ZAVONU-261561 format. One record per residue (C-alpha): residue number from 1; z, y, x. Coordinates in steps of 0.001 Angstrom, whole numbers, plus 500000, padded with zeros to 6 digits. Each point is the difference from the previous one (the first is absolute). Layout:
BEGIN
+-----+--------+--------+--------+
| seq |     c3 |     c2 |     c1 |
+-----+--------+--------+--------+
| NUM |      Z |      Y |      X |
...
+-----+--------+--------+--------+
***
This chain:
BEGIN
+-----+--------+--------+--------+
| seq |     c3 |     c2 |     c1 |
+-----+--------+--------+--------+
|   1 | 828249 | 859033 | 098360 |
|   2 | 500198 | 497944 | 503195 |
|   3 | 498280 | 501154 | 503188 |
|   4 | 498869 | 496024 | 499814 |
|   5 | 498002 | 500212 | 497204 |
|   6 | 497653 | 503253 | 500687 |
|   7 | 496912 | 498913 | 500502 |
|   8 | 497121 | 501771 | 500914 |
|   9 | 498663 | 501778 | 496658 |
|  10 | 502847 | 501035 | 499211 |
|  11 | 500301 | 503579 | 499396 |
|  12 | 503468 | 502382 | 500780 |
|  13 | 500645 | 502686 | 497946 |
|  14 | 496665 | 499654 | 498116 |
|  15 | 497833 | 501290 | 502490 |
|  16 | 501030 | 497899 | 503439 |
|  17 | 497796 | 497137 | 499678 |
|  18 | 501265 | 497194 | 503081 |
|  19 | 496855 | 498932 | 501830 |
|  20 | 501145 | 497678 | 503068 |
|  21 | 503908 | 499063 | 501326 |
|  22 | 499448 | 501029 | 503456 |
|  23 | 503990 | 498859 | 501488 |
|  24 | 503078 | 498136 | 497191 |
|  25 | 503070 | 500094 | 502712 |
|  26 | 503268 | 500927 | 499147 |
|  27 | 500353 | 500662 | 496176 |
|  28 | 496840 | 502257 | 500479 |
|  29 | 496248 | 500085 | 500085 |
|  30 | 497276 | 501984 | 500903 |
|  31 | 497372 | 500245 | 498024 |
|  32 | 496117 | 502157 | 500136 |
|  33 | 499489 | 501305 | 496244 |
|  34 | 497950 | 502218 | 498274 |
|  35 | 501063 | 502731 | 498757 |
|  36 | 498160 | 500092 | 496634 |
|  37 | 499810 | 503963 | 499282 |
|  38 | 499112 | 501073 | 503219 |
|  39 | 497818 | 497234 | 500585 |
|  40 | 501549 | 499799 | 504001 |
|  41 | 501718 | 497118 | 501948 |
|  42 | 503506 | 500019 | 500111 |
|  43 | 503193 | 498101 | 501673 |
|  44 | 502359 | 498395 | 497310 |
|  45 | 503342 | 498890 | 501103 |
|  46 | 501625 | 498176 | 497373 |
|  47 | 503659 | 498037 | 499908 |
|  48 | 501548 | 496565 | 499180 |
|  49 | 502655 | 500646 | 496675 |
|  50 | 502712 | 498761 | 503052 |
|  51 | 498939 | 502514 | 502666 |
|  52 | 503213 | 501697 | 500537 |
|  53 | 499091 | 503466 | 501023 |
|  54 | 496942 | 501342 | 497931 |
|  55 | 501792 | 502400 | 498335 |
|  56 | 500153 | 500961 | 504072 |
|  57 | 496916 | 499402 | 500301 |
|  58 | 498553 | 502160 | 496927 |
|  59 | 501772 | 503050 | 501094 |
|  60 | 499208 | 499814 | 503708 |
|  61 | 496254 | 499987 | 498545 |
|  62 | 500493 | 502962 | 498019 |
|  63 | 501073 | 501569 | 503104 |
|  64 | 497623 | 499363 | 502123 |
|  65 | 497276 | 501166 | 497483 |
|  66 | 500967 | 503800 | 500843 |
|  67 | 499164 | 499575 | 503423 |
|  68 | 496486 | 501829 | 500780 |
|  69 | 499130 | 499295 | 503631 |
|  70 | 496835 | 497743 | 499411 |
|  71 | 500799 | 498194 | 502742 |
|  72 | 502670 | 498625 | 497730 |
|  73 | 498913 | 496813 | 497492 |
|  74 | 500109 | 502217 | 496570 |
|  75 | 502378 | 498394 | 497039 |
|  76 | 498253 | 500866 | 496622 |
|  77 | 502321 | 498128 | 497963 |
|  78 | 503340 | 498387 | 499497 |
|  79 | 501735 | 498008 | 496973 |
|  80 | 502672 | 497780 | 499236 |
|  81 | 500652 | 501259 | 496381 |
|  82 | 497884 | 497248 | 498096 |
|  83 | 499876 | 495972 | 500409 |
|  84 | 498445 | 499917 | 503760 |
|  85 | 501097 | 502741 | 502630 |
|  86 | 497041 | 500922 | 502181 |
|  87 | 498945 | 502647 | 502724 |
|  88 | 496470 | 501223 | 500056 |
|  89 | 498514 | 501824 | 503189 |
|  90 | 497091 | 500868 | 501665 |
|  91 | 497581 | 496988 | 500942 |
|  92 | 499328 | 500168 | 504164 |
|  93 | 497302 | 498948 | 501620 |
|  94 | 499184 | 499281 | 503693 |
|  95 | 501407 | 498364 | 502509 |
|  96 | 504077 | 499338 | 500838 |
|  97 | 501226 | 500583 | 503533 |
|  98 | 500646 | 497324 | 501105 |
|  99 | 496380 | 498108 | 499262 |
| 100 | 498479 | 502553 | 501992 |
| 101 | 502059 | 499128 | 502976 |
| 102 | 499239 | 496099 | 499604 |
| 103 | 497390 | 500073 | 502910 |
| 104 | 501501 | 502744 | 501705 |
| 105 | 501932 | 502809 | 500648 |
| 106 | 499051 | 503474 | 499357 |
| 107 | 499020 | 502656 | 502083 |
| 108 | 503457 | 502152 | 501047 |
| 109 | 498134 | 503532 | 498812 |
| 110 | 499006 | 498014 | 496326 |
| 111 | 503068 | 498180 | 500083 |
| 112 | 502018 | 503550 | 500454 |
| 113 | 497420 | 501440 | 497380 |
| 114 | 501521 | 497660 | 497257 |
| 115 | 503492 | 500053 | 500731 |
| 116 | 499966 | 504073 | 499961 |
| 117 | 498631 | 499941 | 496404 |
| 118 | 502185 | 496882 | 498610 |
| 119 | 503235 | 502179 | 501725 |
| 120 | 498456 | 503101 | 498853 |
| 121 | 499909 | 498004 | 496098 |
| 122 | 503344 | 497713 | 500422 |
| 123 | 501461 | 503543 | 501259 |
| 124 | 498547 | 501610 | 497001 |
| 125 | 502322 | 497975 | 497547 |
| 126 | 502907 | 500346 | 501706 |
| 127 | 499704 | 503606 | 499284 |
| 128 | 500000 | 498978 | 496662 |
| 129 | 502877 | 497671 | 500282 |
| 130 | 498513 | 496993 | 500498 |
| 131 | 499574 | 496980 | 502280 |
| 132 | 497994 | 496788 | 500501 |
| 133 | 502535 | 497918 | 501984 |
| 134 | 497438 | 497552 | 500534 |
| 135 | 497182 | 500763 | 502144 |
| 136 | 497538 | 497309 | 501721 |
| 137 | 496630 | 500191 | 500814 |
| 138 | 498698 | 498394 | 496458 |
| 139 | 501219 | 503562 | 498261 |
| 140 | 497951 | 502057 | 502332 |
| 141 | 496375 | 499903 | 498115 |
| 142 | 496729 | 501799 | 501641 |
| 143 | 498477 | 500185 | 496969 |
| 144 | 496029 | 500247 | 499199 |
| 145 | 500301 | 503705 | 499671 |
| 146 | 501012 | 500167 | 503433 |
| 147 | 503370 | 501087 | 499094 |
| 148 | 503279 | 499058 | 500893 |
| 149 | 502034 | 498255 | 497503 |
| 150 | 503748 | 498911 | 500185 |
| 151 | 500993 | 497387 | 496944 |
| 152 | 502733 | 499555 | 498558 |
| 153 | 502851 | 503097 | 500142 |
| 154 | 503353 | 499658 | 498464 |
| 155 | 498388 | 496371 | 498309 |
| 156 | 500173 | 498037 | 502942 |
| 157 | 503868 | 500547 | 500098 |
| 158 | 500895 | 499172 | 496845 |
| 159 | 497705 | 497220 | 499932 |
| 160 | 500983 | 498744 | 503400 |
| 161 | 503733 | 500625 | 499709 |
| 162 | 500307 | 502047 | 502355 |
| 163 | 502474 | 503263 | 500762 |
| 164 | 501079 | 502005 | 503054 |
| 165 | 502655 | 502603 | 500942 |
| 166 | 497425 | 501842 | 502161 |
| 167 | 496477 | 499582 | 498246 |
| 168 | 498774 | 502293 | 502380 |
| 169 | 500180 | 498127 | 503264 |
| 170 | 499006 | 497454 | 498410 |
| 171 | 496500 | 500438 | 498559 |
| 172 | 499551 | 501373 | 503457 |
| 173 | 501042 | 496787 | 501352 |
| 174 | 497509 | 498863 | 498029 |
| 175 | 497330 | 502181 | 500564 |
| 176 | 500843 | 499589 | 503758 |
| 177 | 499475 | 495550 | 499504 |
| 178 | 496398 | 501220 | 498586 |
| 179 | 499396 | 501571 | 502229 |
| 180 | 500881 | 497856 | 502517 |
| 181 | 497799 | 497702 | 498279 |
| 182 | 496834 | 502102 | 499911 |
| 183 | 500231 | 500576 | 504113 |
| 184 | 501184 | 496314 | 500600 |
| 185 | 498728 | 497682 | 496830 |
| 186 | 502953 | 498337 | 500679 |
| 187 | 502753 | 500579 | 497901 |
| 188 | 503956 | 501506 | 499980 |
| 189 | 501965 | 499065 | 497144 |
| 190 | 501037 | 496773 | 497773 |
| 191 | 498209 | 497789 | 499704 |
| 192 | 498980 | 500338 | 496609 |
| 193 | 498842 | 503508 | 500798 |
| 194 | 496331 | 498487 | 501185 |
| 195 | 497626 | 497237 | 500896 |
| 196 | 499394 | 502193 | 502956 |
| 197 | 500954 | 497437 | 503578 |
| 198 | 504440 | 501457 | 500725 |
| 199 | 500039 | 502807 | 502380 |
| 200 | 501799 | 498850 | 503869 |
| 201 | 503188 | 500370 | 499944 |
| 202 | 503276 | 499673 | 502277 |
| 203 | 503034 | 499316 | 498924 |
| 204 | 498498 | 501356 | 496153 |
| 205 | 498452 | 503320 | 501467 |
| 206 | 496274 | 500059 | 499775 |
| 207 | 498715 | 500552 | 503070 |
| 208 | 497693 | 503480 | 500472 |
| 209 | 496931 | 500275 | 498432 |
| 210 | 498390 | 501035 | 503436 |
| 211 | 502142 | 496241 | 501968 |
| 212 | 497988 | 498616 | 496972 |
| 213 | 496612 | 501636 | 499574 |
| 214 | 498136 | 501814 | 502551 |
| 215 | 498342 | 504019 | 500070 |
| 216 | 502774 | 501318 | 497854 |
| 217 | 501430 | 503346 | 501396 |
| 218 | 503208 | 500363 | 500679 |
| 219 | 500569 | 502716 | 497203 |
| 220 | 498787 | 497580 | 497620 |
| 221 | 501921 | 497348 | 501261 |
| 222 | 503289 | 502099 | 500173 |
| 223 | 499850 | 501291 | 496455 |
| 224 | 500086 | 496137 | 499269 |
| 225 | 502959 | 499318 | 501666 |
| 226 | 501321 | 502987 | 498219 |
| 227 | 499948 | 498228 | 496912 |
| 228 | 500825 | 496991 | 500494 |
| 229 | 503343 | 501045 | 502367 |
| 230 | 497600 | 498134 | 503406 |
| 231 | 501936 | 501201 | 502881 |
| 232 | 501948 | 503536 | 500660 |
| 233 | 497796 | 502446 | 498121 |
| 234 | 501555 | 502297 | 497281 |
| 235 | 499052 | 498141 | 496603 |
| 236 | 497710 | 501761 | 497342 |
| 237 | 502235 | 500987 | 496932 |
| 238 | 497346 | 500180 | 497050 |
| 239 | 496660 | 499842 | 499003 |
| 240 | 499736 | 503384 | 501143 |
| 241 | 500738 | 499906 | 503779 |
| 242 | 497504 | 496766 | 500155 |
| 243 | 497307 | 502118 | 497651 |
| 244 | 500748 | 503322 | 502627 |
| 245 | 500245 | 497511 | 503528 |
| 246 | 496508 | 498477 | 499024 |
| 247 | 498555 | 503262 | 499547 |
| 248 | 500420 | 500665 | 503516 |
| 249 | 498283 | 496519 | 501427 |
| 250 | 495754 | 499368 | 499840 |
| 251 | 499159 | 499350 | 496465 |
| 252 | 496177 | 498797 | 499474 |
| 253 | 498352 | 499602 | 496918 |
| 254 | 499719 | 496969 | 498027 |
| 255 | 496723 | 499165 | 498019 |
| 256 | 499336 | 499444 | 496711 |
| 257 | 500611 | 496175 | 499419 |
| 258 | 501857 | 500003 | 503357 |
| 259 | 501058 | 496416 | 500751 |
| 260 | 498409 | 498422 | 497212 |
| 261 | 498497 | 497452 | 501068 |
| 262 | 502422 | 498509 | 502894 |
| 263 | 501613 | 497742 | 497939 |
| 264 | 498877 | 497001 | 498529 |
| 265 | 500912 | 499192 | 496310 |
| 266 | 503016 | 498689 | 499419 |
| 267 | 497599 | 496867 | 497807 |
| 268 | 496568 | 499627 | 501713 |
| 269 | 499359 | 498513 | 496530 |
| 270 | 500735 | 502880 | 498370 |
| 271 | 497944 | 502395 | 502360 |
| 272 | 496891 | 501630 | 498246 |
| 273 | 496835 | 498970 | 500503 |
| 274 | 498053 | 503058 | 502415 |
| 275 | 497470 | 502292 | 497910 |
| 276 | 498689 | 503165 | 499884 |
| 277 | 501225 | 501054 | 496378 |
| 278 | 503193 | 501890 | 501116 |
| 279 | 503416 | 498250 | 500964 |
| 280 | 502135 | 499173 | 497168 |
| 281 | 503766 | 501485 | 499892 |
| 282 | 502123 | 498962 | 502059 |
| 283 | 502894 | 498097 | 499074 |
| 284 | 503361 | 502168 | 499936 |
| 285 | 502730 | 499158 | 502725 |
| 286 | 503434 | 499857 | 498180 |
| 287 | 502950 | 498509 | 500161 |
| 288 | 501555 | 498073 | 501435 |
| 289 | 502273 | 497359 | 502221 |
| 290 | 499288 | 497849 | 501687 |
| 291 | 496073 | 499877 | 500817 |
| 292 | 497200 | 501149 | 498022 |
| 293 | 498650 | 497854 | 497078 |
| 294 | 496055 | 498893 | 500812 |
| 295 | 498358 | 502576 | 496986 |
| 296 | 501899 | 503083 | 502247 |
| 297 | 497400 | 499888 | 502788 |
| 298 | 497684 | 502523 | 500054 |
| 299 | 496294 | 498955 | 498631 |
| 300 | 498371 | 503504 | 501027 |
| 301 | 497434 | 499018 | 502469 |
| 302 | 499512 | 502187 | 503378 |
| 303 | 497623 | 502731 | 499249 |
| 304 | 496441 | 498987 | 500953 |
| 305 | 498759 | 501600 | 503265 |
| 306 | 497061 | 502559 | 499366 |
| 307 | 497834 | 497126 | 502016 |
| 308 | 500836 | 498070 | 496882 |
| 309 | 499394 | 502215 | 497794 |
| 310 | 496646 | 500800 | 501460 |
| 311 | 497829 | 497347 | 501808 |
| 312 | 498236 | 501107 | 503277 |
| 313 | 496863 | 501002 | 500072 |
| 314 | 497574 | 498255 | 501304 |
| 315 | 499679 | 500096 | 503667 |
| 316 | 496822 | 501767 | 501246 |
| 317 | 497032 | 498300 | 500660 |
| 318 | 499404 | 498849 | 503878 |
| 319 | 498420 | 501783 | 502230 |
| 320 | 499071 | 497868 | 502565 |
| 321 | 496102 | 499882 | 500955 |
| 322 | 499973 | 496310 | 500110 |
| 323 | 500152 | 499845 | 496005 |
| 324 | 496868 | 500959 | 498713 |
| 325 | 499658 | 500817 | 496073 |
| 326 | 499137 | 498261 | 497945 |
| 327 | 496414 | 501828 | 499337 |
| 328 | 499886 | 501418 | 503083 |
| 329 | 496168 | 498736 | 502120 |
| 330 | 501295 | 499207 | 503123 |
| 331 | 499315 | 501332 | 503917 |
| 332 | 497194 | 502704 | 499106 |
| 333 | 502943 | 502092 | 498527 |
| 334 | 501663 | 500490 | 502902 |
| 335 | 497236 | 501935 | 502692 |
| 336 | 498813 | 502639 | 497041 |
| 337 | 504462 | 500816 | 499666 |
| 338 | 499516 | 500061 | 503892 |
| 339 | 497065 | 502431 | 499451 |
| 340 | 501498 | 502152 | 497430 |
| 341 | 503192 | 500362 | 501922 |
| 342 | 498310 | 501417 | 502869 |
| 343 | 498263 | 502307 | 498543 |
| 344 | 503579 | 501594 | 497840 |
| 345 | 501348 | 500386 | 503285 |
| 346 | 497028 | 501690 | 501833 |
| 347 | 500190 | 501934 | 496820 |
| 348 | 503431 | 501105 | 499915 |
| 349 | 499895 | 500763 | 504160 |
| 350 | 497310 | 502401 | 498545 |
| 351 | 501997 | 501532 | 497458 |
| 352 | 502895 | 500473 | 502038 |
| 353 | 498079 | 501819 | 502831 |
| 354 | 498512 | 502437 | 497293 |
| 355 | 503684 | 500751 | 499221 |
| 356 | 500955 | 500628 | 502918 |
| 357 | 497111 | 502196 | 501260 |
| 358 | 500750 | 501504 | 497035 |
| 359 | 503960 | 500740 | 500317 |
| 360 | 499263 | 501587 | 503489 |
| 361 | 497851 | 502682 | 498888 |
| 362 | 496868 | 501545 | 500565 |
| 363 | 498515 | 499783 | 503960 |
| 364 | 502819 | 498071 | 500668 |
| 365 | 502436 | 502557 | 500390 |
| 366 | 503209 | 498912 | 499559 |
| 367 | 501571 | 502923 | 498979 |
| 368 | 498710 | 501660 | 496224 |
| 369 | 498950 | 503547 | 499581 |
| 370 | 503209 | 500867 | 498658 |
| 371 | 501541 | 498934 | 503110 |
| 372 | 502768 | 498059 | 498514 |
| 373 | 501330 | 497394 | 501628 |
| 374 | 498719 | 496259 | 499246 |
| 375 | 502733 | 498167 | 500525 |
| 376 | 500737 | 497210 | 496945 |
| 377 | 504013 | 500465 | 501274 |
| 378 | 499905 | 503626 | 498529 |
| 379 | 498643 | 498738 | 496759 |
| 380 | 501666 | 497217 | 499434 |
| 381 | 502765 | 499703 | 497294 |
| 382 | 503641 | 500962 | 501090 |
| 383 | 502302 | 497921 | 501265 |
| 384 | 502550 | 498812 | 497514 |
| 385 | 503816 | 501611 | 500011 |
| 386 | 501937 | 497357 | 501193 |
| 387 | 502813 | 498574 | 497628 |
| 388 | 503907 | 499707 | 500488 |
| 389 | 502512 | 499450 | 498253 |
| 390 | 501145 | 503552 | 498785 |
| 391 | 504713 | 500883 | 499225 |
| 392 | 500419 | 501717 | 497171 |
| 393 | 502460 | 502769 | 499954 |
| 394 | 501640 | 499103 | 496846 |
| 395 | 500439 | 498104 | 496841 |
| 396 | 500125 | 500847 | 496060 |
| 397 | 500352 | 497794 | 497188 |
| 398 | 496741 | 500450 | 497552 |
| 399 | 499348 | 499833 | 496681 |
| 400 | 498104 | 500016 | 497120 |
| 401 | 502161 | 500514 | 496557 |
| 402 | 497503 | 498798 | 496991 |
| 403 | 501567 | 503030 | 497996 |
| 404 | 502082 | 502424 | 499437 |
| 405 | 503520 | 498835 | 500269 |
| 406 | 498762 | 496773 | 501604 |
| 407 | 500985 | 499029 | 503250 |
| 408 | 503506 | 500267 | 501509 |
| 409 | 499499 | 501575 | 503100 |
| 410 | 502164 | 496569 | 501985 |
| 411 | 497338 | 498026 | 500709 |
| 412 | 500556 | 498157 | 503304 |
| 413 | 502125 | 499834 | 502612 |
| 414 | 500184 | 499617 | 503742 |
| 415 | 496740 | 502115 | 500993 |
| 416 | 500642 | 500438 | 503487 |
| 417 | 499799 | 495981 | 500316 |
| 418 | 496407 | 500369 | 499205 |
| 419 | 498719 | 502278 | 503005 |
| 420 | 502468 | 498422 | 502711 |
| 421 | 497395 | 497449 | 501204 |
| 422 | 501465 | 496655 | 499308 |
| 423 | 498662 | 498550 | 497045 |
| 424 | 503180 | 498835 | 498787 |
| 425 | 500889 | 502986 | 498504 |
| 426 | 501234 | 500255 | 495917 |
| 427 | 499524 | 502779 | 498135 |
| 428 | 499317 | 498835 | 496480 |
| 429 | 499589 | 501530 | 495939 |
| 430 | 502190 | 498918 | 497095 |
| 431 | 499782 | 497315 | 498012 |
| 432 | 497265 | 500344 | 497326 |
| 433 | 498963 | 497808 | 497016 |
| 434 | 496635 | 500191 | 500541 |
| 435 | 497156 | 500297 | 503127 |
| 436 | 499068 | 503764 | 498093 |
| 437 | 503731 | 501606 | 500742 |
| 438 | 500772 | 499270 | 496409 |
| 439 | 498466 | 502574 | 499098 |
| 440 | 501910 | 502407 | 501407 |
| 441 | 497910 | 500950 | 503130 |
| 442 | 496054 | 499885 | 501156 |
| 443 | 500784 | 499551 | 503618 |
| 444 | 503159 | 499667 | 502596 |
| 445 | 499577 | 499600 | 503624 |
| 446 | 500697 | 502165 | 503410 |
| 447 | 498541 | 503116 | 500939 |
| 448 | 499579 | 500588 | 504183 |
| 449 | 500188 | 503058 | 501864 |
| 450 | 497761 | 500042 | 502733 |
| 451 | 501365 | 503262 | 501220 |
| 452 | 496357 | 501398 | 499948 |
| 453 | 496801 | 499049 | 498490 |
| 454 | 498154 | 496738 | 502090 |
| 455 | 497283 | 498287 | 499914 |
| 456 | 500857 | 496087 | 498406 |
| 457 | 497978 | 496798 | 500199 |
| 458 | 502651 | 497533 | 499068 |
| 459 | 503016 | 499906 | 497984 |
| 460 | 502222 | 496639 | 500903 |
| 461 | 502336 | 498709 | 497246 |
| 462 | 502604 | 497315 | 500910 |
| 463 | 501234 | 498734 | 495793 |
| 464 | 502349 | 497395 | 499798 |
| 465 | 498572 | 499210 | 496180 |
| 466 | 496911 | 498475 | 498832 |
| 467 | 498154 | 501235 | 497589 |
| 468 | 499587 | 503987 | 497620 |
| 469 | 498242 | 502490 | 501918 |
| 470 | 499978 | 502557 | 502993 |
| 471 | 498308 | 502587 | 500424 |
| 472 | 499681 | 502949 | 502877 |
| 473 | 499121 | 503417 | 499102 |
| 474 | 499338 | 502665 | 503033 |
| 475 | 499896 | 503818 | 499933 |
| 476 | 502052 | 503315 | 500255 |
| 477 | 501620 | 500191 | 497124 |
| 478 | 503717 | 498354 | 498941 |
| 479 | 498515 | 499435 | 496748 |
| 480 | 498742 | 496783 | 499469 |
| 481 | 497155 | 500498 | 497116 |
| 482 | 498981 | 503101 | 502719 |
| 483 | 499269 | 497150 | 502795 |
| 484 | 496793 | 498341 | 500479 |
| 485 | 500245 | 495737 | 499169 |
| 486 | 498672 | 498168 | 503475 |
| 487 | 500186 | 496510 | 498376 |
| 488 | 502699 | 497512 | 499039 |
| 489 | 500764 | 496366 | 500735 |
| 490 | 501786 | 496859 | 498035 |
| 491 | 503600 | 499502 | 502622 |
| 492 | 499782 | 496103 | 500441 |
| 493 | 503678 | 500378 | 501902 |
| 494 | 499015 | 500574 | 503205 |
| 495 | 498209 | 502817 | 501341 |
| 496 | 496757 | 501671 | 498637 |
| 497 | 497617 | 502732 | 500731 |
| 498 | 498603 | 502875 | 498908 |
| 499 | 496605 | 501289 | 501430 |
| 500 | 498854 | 503440 | 499843 |
| 501 | 496422 | 499740 | 500310 |
| 502 | 498649 | 502950 | 501228 |
| 503 | 503400 | 501682 | 501351 |
| 504 | 501929 | 502206 | 497616 |
| 505 | 501770 | 502737 | 501057 |
| 506 | 503474 | 501490 | 498814 |
| 507 | 503882 | 500593 | 500575 |
| 508 | 501509 | 497747 | 497497 |
| 509 | 499667 | 495761 | 499306 |
| 510 | 500575 | 498895 | 496922 |
| 511 | 500751 | 495710 | 499625 |
| 512 | 501201 | 499515 | 497005 |
| 513 | 499856 | 497285 | 497291 |
| 514 | 497639 | 500430 | 496728 |
| 515 | 500992 | 497067 | 498948 |
| 516 | 502934 | 497857 | 500516 |
| 517 | 500112 | 496703 | 501081 |
| 518 | 502384 | 497328 | 497521 |
| 519 | 503031 | 497677 | 500790 |
| 520 | 501955 | 502643 | 499749 |
| 521 | 498062 | 503281 | 498885 |
| 522 | 500812 | 501431 | 503105 |
| 523 | 497877 | 502079 | 502965 |
| 524 | 500859 | 499239 | 503578 |
| 525 | 498764 | 501135 | 503392 |
| 526 | 500792 | 498910 | 503291 |
| 527 | 498216 | 502168 | 502439 |
| 528 | 497209 | 503150 | 499445 |
| 529 | 498069 | 500482 | 503099 |
| 530 | 497248 | 502957 | 500449 |
| 531 | 496919 | 498942 | 502584 |
| 532 | 497710 | 503175 | 500668 |
| 533 | 499561 | 503233 | 502396 |
| 534 | 501357 | 503456 | 499532 |
| 535 | 497884 | 502355 | 497718 |
+-----+--------+--------+--------+
***
């Protein structure tokens, strides 16, 4: 069956019903389809029989299906044994990086966050022996679920007939170009790679990001230059090296639907009207060159603000004396009101005087019969102790296995970096299959030994992840279950504070994940600071 005669409504493998053609170029077509067995939207790529690399594309898709990093598009099915070859993959709803940059560049901390996630995802692909080789701002999507998704690992290289003797270096350059674009809203790569304005260049070398856009730090500028070979800095050799470099720069979390609504749709006539019902699923932005089809624009409207969701209450009635209520009888009430106010004031004066007399004791004697002093300062609440940052004397790994035989004893690394005074620490756990530690543990984290009992007022935690649950416990035992639970917070990619109200005392302070953040399921801590006073 030829791609040219495949139409909406066609079923492949008896289950994938093609609904809408998203793009058609280079001998293949991308469709939005429905998996009728699982009742979910999927992306299906079909091929013209004359496409020369069908077997290679299907083989690469099968290889990509073994990847389990949730930031990489999941491949569900691939087959070339029948009349029509196809690849079925996850339908990604969200906004591509290119769409986010249509009006303005991203704030540097958010750009670093996006590309840090992308670098880790590509690094996971390289660890499995796969690469991308064709990275552009169209391949990084901020999904409607608030996660990063990279499209086209392994398969894009085949579709674009791209090969490289140094795949790691090629993908570092691709990631570096995407970071450059995120910081400047200019594209430093080939013209067909993006519809963004071309980056200014001299002798074919792009200008450094700081020369194009103000407000970019020297640290992140240097990282981009090392990716793209700008200047004399040592080149970054792999996506893992890039992720490590970005881990050391300030990063800020992206809110849900970050960037959505920044870019106008490619075809205004296709823009759905605003309505209070939930927005339709955004069209997946996949392949490929040159510019995307008009239908590939995101159709997700920006999230409504609280002001839009709930109408503001009407202003309170005016208290101006110039306005007379509808049932008022005019002037006679004002003198009566003044008289009542005068009576109330006189009564208040009498009450205050009687209270003062009662407090002073009989006969006006300032000293009570017991001879005690009546200085009010002696009966006021004692001053609160000064709260200061406390210095831990030691740090240990902490784990609560799910049961006998669970837990591996090696739950994290780089422990000292958590208490070195810098938020760029890189303690992390291993990766798990789900937020519940693969049912191997019930909590993973660090235990701070303060050296002696202290009064803990609050614990500030810098965690470079978003999602999951961080919990704080305090007490005099090294066993997590014997410590008193103080509180918990959901990490937001920056600093969170768990306050102890009232203060709690103990020698040990436990900070651990009771739920892991996703993408991948791994806990990370940059810095933990304990505030309080000596016990």
